[in-house]
N, C-alpha and C positions, 0 to 999 in steps of 0.2 A: 941589318941596317934599315933605317926608316924608309929610305928611298927605294927599298925593295917593294914598297907599295906600288911603285911604277913597274908594271910587268908587261910581258908579252904573253897574252893568254894563248895565242897560237902564233904561227908565223905571219899572220896577217892582221892581228888585232893588238892594239896597244891600249893600256888603261891605267888610270891613276885614281886611287881612292883617298879622298880627303876625310879627316876624322870628324869634321863638322862644317857648318856654314852659318853665316849670319844672314838675317833678313830683317826688314823694318818691323817694329812693333806696330800692329794695325791701328793702335790708338794714339801713340806718341811719335811714331816714325823713328824712334831710337833703335840702335842695333840690339837684336836679341838672337840667341842661338836657335836655329831652326830644326835641326835633326841630328841624329848620331853620325851619319855618313853621307857622303856625296861622291858618286863615282862617275867619271867621264871616260869614255872609250872611243877608239877610232878603228874602223875596219878598212884596211887598204883595199881588200878585195871588193867591198861594196862601195868604197869611197863615201862612207857615212859615219856619223857620230852617234854615240849612245849616251844617255844620261839616266842615272838611277839615283833616286833620293827619296827620303821620307819627310813629309810635312804633316805634323800632328800625328794622326793615326793612319794616314793614307800614304801608300807607297806609289810612286810614279816611275814609269820606265818609258823613256822617249827614244824614238828613232828619228834622226835628223840628217838633212843634206844641206850643203852650202847653197844659198840662193843668190847672194850678191851683196852689194853695199846699199845702205839707205841712210842719208844724212850723216855719213862718216862712221856708221856702225855696220858690223858684220851681221848678216841675216841668215838664219838657218830655219828651214821648214821641215815638217814631218808629221808624226802622229804619236799619241800615247798608246803603247802596245796593248795595254789591258782592255781599253774600250774603243780603240781606233779613233779617238777624238783628235781633231786637228791641233797641231802644236807649232808655235813660232818662238824662236829663241834669237835674241839680239845681244851682241856684245860689243864693247869698244876695243877689245883685244881679240885676236884670232882665237877660236875655240881650241886650236891645236896647242896654244901656249899652256892651257890648263892641263895638258897631259904630262907636264913637267913640274908639278908641285908649285903652281903659280897661284898662291893664296895669300891672304892677309896675315901678318904677324901679330897684329893687335886687334882687339874687339871693341874699342871705344868709339871709333868712327868708321865710316865707310870709305873705301878707296875706290874711286870711280873706275880705274882701269881693271879692277877685279870684278866688276858687275857682270852678272849673267841674268838677263831679263827674260822671263818665261811667260808665255801666254798659252793656256790650254783651254780649248773650247769646252764650256760647261763647268770648268773648275776655277776660272778666273786667272789673275796674273800674280806673279811672285818675283821679287828681286832677290837674287842669291849672290852672296859674296863668300867664296870658299875660304876656309881657314887653312893656312900653311901647315903642312904636316911636320911635326918635330917629335923627338923622343919624349920630351917632357909633356907635350900635349897628348900624345898617344897614351902615356901613362895615366894622365888625368882622366881621359876618356874611358880607359879600361876600369879605373877605380869607380867612375860614375856609373858605368854599366854594371859592374859587380854590385855596387850599392843598390842600384835599381832592381837587380835580380833578387837580392836578399829581401828587399822591401816587398817585392811582388810575392815571394814565397811566404813572407809573414802575413801579407794581406790575404792570400789564399787560405792560410791557416786560420785566420780570424773568421773568414766567411764560412769555412767548414765547421769550426767548433763553436762559434758564438751561438748560432741558432739552436744547435743541439743542446748546448749548456743551458740556455734560457728555458727551452721546452722541457728538458729533463727536470730542472729545479722546480719549475712551475707545477709539473705533474706530481713530483714528489711531495711538495707542500700541499697540493690539493688532496692527495691521498691521506695525508695526516689530518686535514680538515674533515674529510669524509669519515675517517675512523672515529674522530671525536664526536661527530654528529650522531653516529649510530651508538657509540658507547655511552652517550649522555642524553639519550631520549630526545634527540633533535636539537640539542643546544650546543653552540660553539662559543666558548668563552676565551680560550687562550690565543685565538688568532684574530688579528685585526690588520689594518693597513700597515705594511712594513716595507722597508727598503733593505735589500741584501746586496752585499759585495761578495763575489765568488770567483773561483778560478777553475779552469778546466785544462788538463794537460793533453798531450798527444795520445795517451791511452784512454782518453775520455773519462778520466777520474775527476770528479767534481768535489770541491771543498768549499764550504761557506766560510768566508773570512770575517765578515762583519754583519751583524743584524742591527739596523738602526745605528745607534751610537755605541753598541756593545761589540768590542773586538773579541772574536772567537779564536783567532789564530794570528798571534803577533808576528811570527816569523814570516808567514806569507804576506801579511800586511806590509812589512818592511820591504819585501821584495817587490810588491806592487808599487809602493811609493818611490823606491830608490833604485830599482833594477834598471838595466839597460832597455830602453824602449825600442823594439824592432819595427813596430808599425802602430800608428794611431791615426784613425781616419780624421781628416781635416773637417769633413762634413759627415757626421755620424748617421744622418737619416734615421734618428731615433735610437741608434746604437750608442751605448756608453761602454766602450770596450777598447782594449789595447793589447798588443802582444809584447810580453816581457819575458826574456829568457825562454823562448819557445813555448810559453804558456799564454793562454788567453784569459785576461782578467776582465770581468764585466760586472756591471751593477744592474739591478732590476727591482721593480716594485711588485708586491703581491698583495692582493686584496681578496679574501675568500668569498667567492660567489658560488653558492651551490644552487643549481637549477633543479627544481622539483618537476619532474615530467609526469603528466597524467595519461593514463591508458584506459581503454575500455574494450569490452567484447561481450559476447553472449555464450551461454553454456546450457546444454541440456543433457539429460542422462539417457543413453541409448540402452534399452533393456536387452536387445538382441546381442549387442556387442559387449554388454556388461561394462560399459565405460562412459566417461563424459566426453562429449564432442564440443569443440570450441569454434566460434564463428567470429568474423571480423568486427561486427558492429553490435551496439546494444540491441536489445530485443525489438523485433518487428516481424510481422507475419510473413514477409517476403524473404526473410533472412535464411531460412533453413535449406540450403542446397550446397552441394559439394564445392562449388566454385568459391564460396565464402568461408569454407572451413580453414582453420589455421591450427598451428601447433603452439599451444600456450607454454609459457616458461615453466620449467620444472617446479620451481618454488610455488608458483600459483596453483599448479595441478595438485600438489601435495596438500595445500591448505583447503582447496575445494573438496578433495576426497575425504578430508578429516572433518569438514564442517557443514557441508551442504547435503541435504537429504537426496537420496537417489530417486528423485521423482520431480518432474516439472521442468520449467524453463526459467533461466535466470539471466540478468545483466550483471556483469562484473565491472567494478571500477577500482583501479589501484594506482598508486603513486610510487615513483622510484627516484633515487638520487644515485647518479653514477651506476645505473643499471642494477642497483640493490633496492629491494623492496622496503618501502616506508609504511604503507598501509594498504589494506584491501577490504572492500565491502561489496555486498551484493544486494540486488533487488529481485524478489521472487515474483514472477508474473502469473496471474490467474484471473479469476473473476474480478478481484480487487488486488492491485499491486501493493506489495508491502513497502514500508519505508526502508531506506538503505540500512542494512545491518552490517556493522563492522566486525570482521572476524580476525583481523590482524592489524596491529599498529605498534610502532616503536615508541610512540608517545605515552603509552600506558606503563 
């Protein structure tokens, strides 16, 4: 039975939980629902009342004792249990009446005799009107909670998969651009600014549905357009995504931007070690000490060994894209420095 919500939690505590409550809209003053539940309890042993409710994202728990009458209203004083802030509650009906499902049947207007006026130090004031508990209302609340729970799960799924999907697709497209760059002597012709629509499932499998105006997967496009939406952010914050049938559909733009990085170091041939030694900076007289020594990339070492005479001191200059070598040149230092000599380039 619904009225089983009225319970004796122990031999000395009575309590009633309301499915919801009304409060004034802060802008219009009209009734709006304030929270999922409101519980009022009474301890005979302590001769005190308790109130627990949620307003917005904050949960309040009050401990109250009857103080007396003030201008025809019942006054209860106490504190908020979480932070010990002072609390005052005023009602036009004894608080004990609310232990017996004493709430409003309708939600269009406020019923003055159902008013519970709260003042919590540091949190402000709130007018609460409990909603009478009925089987129908409980069912609606349960459906609302279940719907919210499903939406939260879908939102969590979007947050988990959306960023992964976008990053994975961006990286995949970038690798295609890098491959074309090196395969075609530094030219990229097939990639330009494009918009993609894709989907990622719970196994993190990603499928591109559409590229610009070209549909690549009609079945998934139909699901994206006509499937049941489980969650779609009202404010996307840059996200263009939604959860449909437990999959995250999203759109993104891609513009190939390859960053060419420039590197430099010095190298000399050590006769005793019969090997090349590499140092952090281009050639200068104060360079050659162990603290500046570095390990050059394997690809650089191979080109140096094949192209530079085992004698003298050199400055190396090279460029990379995505950590892959684009070009390499060196300057030999002596009485007169040579001009840069290129020993490797993808542009040739």
